N, C-alpha and C positions, 0 to 999 in steps of 0.2 A: 340605073331606075328613074324613070321620068317622073315629071311632076305629078302628071295624069296617073299613072301605073300605082303611084306610090297611094294616090287618094282612093283608087279603085280598089287596091289592096286593103287600105284601112278600111271601107264601107263593107268589104267581104268578109274581115276578119270579125267587124263588129256584127254581124249579121249571124255568122255562125256560133261566135261566143254567146250570142242572145238566144240560140238554141239548145245550147247547151246547158245554161243558166234558166230557162225557163221550166216551169213543173209541167204545165200541159201544153203539147203543141196542137196547133190547130190542124183540121185534113188537108187544106191548102197547103199549109208549111210541111206537114209530112209528105203529101204528094211531089213537093218542089225538092224534097231531101232525095226521095227516092230518084227522082230523073237526074238531079245534078251528082248525086254519088256515081250513076252509070256514067253520065259523061265525065266526071271527074279522074275514076279511074283508066278509062279508054285514052282521055287526053293527056291524064298527067302521072297515072302511076305505071300502068300496062295492062293494054288489052286483054292480053292472053291469060291473065286472072280471071276475067269474068267468064272467057271460055272456059276454062278449068272448072269453075264453079256449076258451070250448065251441065258437066258431065255427071252430076249428081242431081241438081237441083231442076226440076222441071221451069223454074222461073227464079233468073239469076238476079231479079228484083227484091228480092228478100232483103231488107236492110236491120241488121242487128240494131239496137236501141239500148235494151235494159236485160238485166240478168238477175237472178237469186236462186239459192239453194242448188237444184239440180236441174234448172232449166235456163233458157234464154228467149227474149221476144224481141219480135219485129216492131218496126214504128206503129203497127197496127193493132199491136198487142195478140199477135199470133204465137202461142207457146210451143216452143221446141223442147222436149225432153233431150237432155246432152247425154248421148253415149261416145261421144267423141273426145268429152274432156280437154279439147284444146291441147290435144296431143299429149296428155299427161299432166298438164299443169294443175287443172281443175278437181285434186283428189280431196281437198276440204270443201270443194263446193263452189260456186260463183258467189264473189260479194261475201264470205262467210262473216256472218255479224261480228265474231270475238275478235277474230283478225282485222276485220275494218276498223272496229273500236279503238284496236291499238294504233293504228296506222294514224289514224285520225289525231289522235292523241300525241303521237310525235309530231304530226303536221304541224300542230300547234305550239311547238317547241321551236324547232328548226328544221328544214327539211335536207338540205346539204349539208355537208362537214366544211370548214374552210381550208382545208387539205393539210394545216401546218398544227392547231392543237389536238390535242387526242380525242377522237371520237369514241366514248365508250363502248356505243352498242355492238359496233365492231369486236371488240375484245371480248364482251360477253357473249356472242354467237360463237364465236372461234372456241370459247372454252366449252361453251355447251355441244358443240359439235363433237370435241374430242372426247366428250361423254357419251355421246350416243352414237359413236362410229366403233367399229369393232377392234381390239386390239390395242396397238398403242399409236394408232393415226392421231397426231396432234396439233401440228401447225395447218392452218388456214390462209388461203388467199382469195379473197372474193372478187367476182367478175359480173358480169353482165348479161351474157348469152352464152348458150350450151358451148357453140364453137370455141368462144374466148375461153372458156374454162378448159376444154379440149387443148389450146394451145399454150395455156398454161403448164399444162401438165407435160405434154410432150418438151416445152423449154426444160422445166424442171428436172425430167429424166436426162436430158444432155447435160445439164449442170452438174447433177449430184454422180453420173458414172463417167463422164466423159466417153461416153459411147455416141456414135452417130445414127446406128441402124436404129429401124425399127420394124417390128413383126406384128402385121394387122392380119384381119381375115376376110376371105371372101364375103360377101353381103354385108359388111360392117355399115353403119352411120354413124359417125360423129360431128357432124357439120359441115358446114361450106365454106369455111375461111380456107386460106391454103393449106396450112398444114392440117387442118381437120379432114379437108376434101382429099388430100394424099394419103391419108389412112383409110377413107373410104374403099367399100367394095364393089361399087355396083361404077359399071364403065361410063353409063350415060351421065353421071352428074360429075366426072373425071376428064374425059375426052377432050371438051375445048380449052382445058385450062394446062392440058399437059404440053411442056414438061411442070410437074410439080416437084415438091422433095424425092429427090432421087433416090435417098438411101431408104428405101420402104418394100418389104417384101409382104405380100398376102399370101397366106396357106388357108387351107380348109376349115373355118369354122366346127368345133367340136373332134379336131384331129387332134390331139395333143403331140403323138408322134410325129407328124407335119410338123408342130410347131418346134420340137427338138432337131430334127433334122435341119429346119431353115437357119436354128440359132447356130447348131455347131459348124456348120457347113460355112457360115459366114466368118466365124472366129478361126476356125481352121485355116482361113485363107488370109489372115492379120484383120480381117474386120471386125472392129469391136461393137456389139449389139447395145444399145441405151435401154430402150424397153418394149415389151410388150403392151398393144392395149386392146383389149378386149371388151363388151357388152357381155354381161352376165347370160343375159338374154338378148339375142339380137333382135331389137323392136321394130325398126323400119324395115327390115329383112322380110317381116312376115312372123311375128314371133316365134322365134325358132329356138327352142329351148335346148340347150346341149346335154349327151349324156351325163348320166350321174357321176361324178368323180373327176370330170372335166377339169373344171376349175382350179380344183386341187392338185392335181396332175401338173399343170400350168403353173402353179406355185413352185412346186417342187423343181421344175425345170429351170425357172427364173432363178431360184436360189441355186441351182447347180452350176450356172453360167454365170452367176454374177447380173444380173438383168433385172431391170426394176418393172415390175407389175402394175399396170395402169388399170384400173376397172374403171369404164364410164357408166355410173349409176343415174345420168341424166334422166332416163326417164325408167328405169327399173328399182329406183332408192325413192327414199320417204315413204315405205308404207304400201306402195302400189302393187307388189306381186306377193303382198302376205307376210312379210317378214321387211324390217324396217328399211334396212338394206339386203339384195340380193344375194352377196357373197357373203353373206350370214347363213343362209341354207345350206351352202358346202362347207362354213366355218375355216373360211379363207379370209386371209387379210393381204389387201392390198400393198404395196407402197406409196401409190398414189391414187385417190380415188375422185373422181370428178363427180357433180350432184348438179340439180337444178329444176327447172320444170316446176314441179309440185313446191319446191324449197321458198318461193315467195309467197304461198297460199292462195293462189290465182289472184293476187290482189298487185304485188310488183315484183317485175323482172330481176333475179338476184340466184346467181349461180355461184359455183367455185370447185375450188380443190381442198383436198385435207392430205397430209403426207406424215409419213414415220419421220421420227427424229432425224435418223441417217440419212435421210434424203435432203435436210435443211443444212446445207454444208457451207462453209466458212465464206464462200463467195456469195452467197445471199443476206449474210450476215454481215459485211464488210460494205457490200451495197445493196442495200433492200431494194432499189429500183431497176437491180438488174434481170430479174425475172418480170415486170411488167409494174405499169403504174396507170391504170384505167383512172379515168377522172370521176368517174359514177360509179367504181367497184367498191361495196360493201359501203353505202350511204347509209344517212341514219333511215329514212324512209325503207329502205329494200331491207335494214338489219331489223327494224321493227317487224314487219311483215314477217320475216323466217323465224324471229323469236314467237312470236305470237302462234306459228304455224306447227313449231314445233311443242310449242303447251299445248294446244290445243289436240296435236296428234297423239300425245302422251295421256293426258287427262281422258279422250276418247276412244285410245286403242285403235288408230285408224288400219296399222296391219292387220289386225287380226278381223276388222270389219271389211278391208279389202278381201281377204280369204274366204271369209264364211260367205259373202256375198257373189265373189268369184266361184265359188265352189256350187254354188245353188244354180247360177247362170249357164255352166259347164254343162251342170245334171241334164237340166232343160235342154239345152243344145243338144246333149245327146238323144233324147227324146224325139228332138226333131230333126235328126240325121236320120233316123230309123223311119220317119215317117215322111222323109223327102231325101231318101239317098240318092237320087240322080242329081241333085241339087246342090245340097249341103255335103260336099263330098268328105270332108272333114272339120275339126275344131282343135285348137289347144290353147293352153295358156296357163298363166300364174296370176293367184288374186284378180285383180280387177285389169291385166293386161291379157287380153283373148284376142284371139280370132277367127274367122269363119273361113273355110277353104271353100271354092268354086269351081266348075270345072273350067270354063272360060273368064276373062275379064268382064266382058260384056254381060254374062250372068250376074258378075258382082255387082256391075253396076246398076244392074236392073234392081238387085234387092235393095241397095241402098236408096235407089230414086224411090222405090216403095215405101220405104221406111220415112222418108222425106214428105214425101205426099201424106203419111200420116202423121207427120210432125216429130219425127225421132230424126236425131243429128249422128251421124256415124261417118266414116269415110272407109278407103281404101289405104293401104300401105304405101310406100316408096317402091313396091316390088308392080303393083297396079291393084286394080279393085278386083282382081281374083283372089287377092286375101283382104279380105273387110274386118277392120279392127270394131273391138267391142272394149271401151275404155273411159267408164263414167267414174264420176265423181263418186268417192268412197260413201258419202251422206244420200247418195240415191235412196229414195224409199222404197219397201218392200213393195208400193202399190204401183209405182212407177216401174219396177222392174220387172212385175207380172204384165203392165201395160203394154210394156217396150217387146215382151215374149209373143204376147198376142199377136202385135201388129206385125213382127217378125215372120211368124207365120203365115200371116196372109200376103207380105211382100214373096215370101218364098213360094207360097202357092201362085202368085201372079206370074213370077219366073218362069216355074215349071211350064204352065200354061203357054205363056209366049214363046218359049222357047222348046217346047215340047219335048220335053225331057222326059 
């Protein structure tokens, strides 16, 4: 770095920090931020991201600046009702005051731990997690992102079982790190990274017989299977709900063959689907469970795994770092957010709130489907993890654009916009829900007219 670059960087940092610390920006400053943000993404982040946003937004220049409760605002104060929920992170809302208060209090004490002394919040959080998760799930390991939690789950399954193979499902989404994407079930996200982890087989989701056949065949030829990894509901595949009894049957298969069952509850957990954990819906206890997204209360990034005692083998006790040692995993600020989130969820019965509001929305979607059967082909969901199915991706894009024009934010799934999600905060008010449904009716009507459906 030259002296000139250093001085320019310092000037730029001072200017941007000034924007953050300033209570009110002038119109000229707002205009500058919009213009510079677009340039920064094109020149220093990824120009493809702005092109992607244009597929939903008619104006890529909307710059997010503030948020609260069930909506966020751009620089100029335009409010958007949030029906995307940050892909599941805002179950408790945006900057939930109760959670924010706790995080600020912790920030006034210390933000990150020394790495050597005992950090008490990590221990308290692990204890409470053992109390709110099903069965004998007991030992926690905290990470920063969903894919990292999945990596820890895969490593733990191998350590505990001695197996090497994994069985995943077609359509699965478990993150985009190398191990996690190896488990993924969509070719477009895997092809550029092949060869991935080689000892992985994918079977049809919801088909327990296919799962058993894959495990049995591998073990018959001398290959030991470490784990089965599943989402209790496939979120990014388009909110695919398996047939009743599927998870219970897979649990029986894993027990029969001595295979660890990993349930990825990163999106379905923390109340989102109407129970604290989706696996509770079928009364199934996994050997390892991942969690994240809403776990940090929409304020701090924190994810992790929790496992049954039998998975915590001597190797992990003899060498506590063999599983992993993320510098920021389970840091005090993140743990304080998670602790406050659990407190808020239990005090306000967020799972019940998700179920009741989700049932109401799906009832109204049923009415819209009857009104527009050629546009809204189907819908499905559990709690506030809901999706709408359209005839083609272009129709779904038109509906999401129509909602965006009416200041409602939603988006497609990794399938594409043929499947559009409704995944709002649980604290979304009844008034806002009804406003969204009216605007959705209008957006569907526009799509029907445009595509002559």
